[in-house]
Phi, psi and omega in degrees: 000324180284331189287309179305321179298316176303311179304316187287323181294331178262010179271157181295325181299317183294321177299318187292318183302315180298309182304318178304316177302310175307304178308314183295320173296319179296317183299315182297324178288327178290333187280338184277147170304152177249085173299338175299339177278348182275162172286156190308316185295322178288326178295318180293322178289324179290322176298319186287314183282329181231062186303319181287323172294329173291316187291320184294323180288325176297323183272333184237024175291163183307321182293320180295319187291314181281358174253019186256167180287345175301314183281006162257318186294307183300310179296336178295312180305308181303314176310303180310312185302307182293324179296317184291317179293327183286321180298316183292323171289327176293326176294310180299318181296322184277339184287138181247113181204121181246019175303326182296336183284335173283348185291130179295333176277001176294322185249035165291139180057031173277159173282148183252131178247117171273110181290134179283333175218169190280134180227154179270174175297323186295326177295325177292320180300310181299320185299319187280327187291321177305331181252031166067040173260140170270126190245130176244136178253136174223100183065235186267004191248156170234144183245110184245124185229147174215150183088029182298335178292330172303325177298316184294324177293321180294324178294317175299323178289316181292325174298321175294324179300313185295319180292328178297305184294334171295319179294316186293323176298314180297316186297318181300321184280326188240000187288135182239140167214146183207171179237133185229126172260131177243139182249134181302123181084355183263139174276129171234126184280140181296327189271023170304117187303330183291346183294320197295129170243315184233123174265123182286161175303315179264119182276082174273126183293147180285156177301143180276080180229169186230152178235146175219132181278110176284313177202158176223146184219131171240122191240130180233153172282177180293338176269015178074013179286135173291133184252318187206141170230117188219143176231142172247128191233139172261136182247125176250108187276187186298332180268019179061018173288134179256138170229136186256134177229142178256133181237145175216177171295128182064014177231082180298159178250135179247132180204117180047053179077358177259141173246131183243129179231137181283124180253317185211167173211161183196190183236139177241092173285158165275105191256116188248119175245126182226154174283179181296336175275014179066025172281134183282126178263322189203125179219107184198154171280134184241126173281118178237153169292149175271015183296138172258006177251327189243158173269137171256172188212151168212170193240146162247089192296332181293329181255002184054038183259139163246127177245128181251136183228144168235133185263139178237108182297335180215093189263146173231136176256120172243114182053036175089356182260135175284137170227154186267114182275324176201150180287340183275160192287134184210242178267090181292136181198173177231147172262125180248140169237120184254124176239126176269191189281355178259008176074018175281139192243132171229144187235154175186166177240143189227128171278148169315141179061037171213180185232142178210145177277127180227113186060236185258023184222160178240136188238128178231141178233132183209172174048056184296126177234159171259156167236157175225160174241122176265137162276118179252127183218153171220124173216108182288349181267345190296318177292323171304311181301313176308307182297325185291320179289332172301312186292320182296317179301314185293315177309305183299323178300310176298319175306315189270339178285328181219070184292141184282142179208156185230138175234119179254134189224138173216149188256138174220093187060241178263016177240158175233129172259133185223134172207151185229169175206146181214130182294320183232174184045047188294326179292323181296312187301326182299308181302326183287324180290325175300319184292326175292320182298312175309311189290324180298315179291345178269359177296000000 
């Protein structure tokens, strides 16, 4: 009962089935929308408009699939299959046995060579050895092999596969991802529970460190093409020692096993809303997008107000209308649209560190700071997987450069029976075997 299971476990069909299951799961997750990649407002709108699809996406997105036990069990089966198959191949490679050469069925369907003169077995062995074939003799037969280096390439390939699946299991157990917002000058604890987006199965604690956004800069060309987005972050460790690191778009920051990537940025002004009697209605720091094309919004529910804002890094007013003079920092300001509970709409523009009357309210904006959103990740398996792919590529190169092939030969009076086999490049090997047959017949 165990023998058929063993043969099925070590078969190519089993490995293909498992890999197909993994690919189908990943494909299903990839085809589903990813609300987690959207800004909060758009994600909330998507959930409202497509509740079932949103729930399905939350449960079966790629991150949830790759952090589930399924992605431990399936790679574990593949690891066992490849490990057993490789072990069996090594044992067969090391085993010295010529008994198969005496088997009468071995040379069934073999090519016949009629010799013009009588030659000895020693002549045939010398013929193959001069052509760098390894020759083993068994009775009246010879077993000639070439390309044994290709076998070790195959071993390296399979070892790379084992390392890759080990990396996948390690990644599933330990991979962590979170989203962290930093506001200029404010201290943020890395162990903030709101950080976590993907929690690993093995809950390895994050370093006990705090982060402070020291400064942020967005630099643009004269044609408003972005040239650089960069932020300098201060890290405070357990011993209160400070380390400054720079992070930018497509320039991840590495710190104590963590990888941090700059995802988004915006502005955080101190926003004050007063009535005409100078009574403060609202006073808070508000995180807003820095888009010059779209409006951001927030609500003041006590007053039934909705406030829409558009940020101008260098604003110029012409007849009361705001224009963008430059994308680089200059005369910073906002265009404000204020809607009250009766849906009355009031518009106005305000420079930072100034005050303007808009409708029945007085609005002031001051102490403008920047905020950034970091994608924080830690994956102990990624370097293992990268190493595995290097091994796989090297193994394939060795395998294909010097592929292994076998020639079986038996002498019978004035005839020689010969047949050959190669796992790969069979067309090339067929031509090589035909050349060997011609040369042997001329001996």
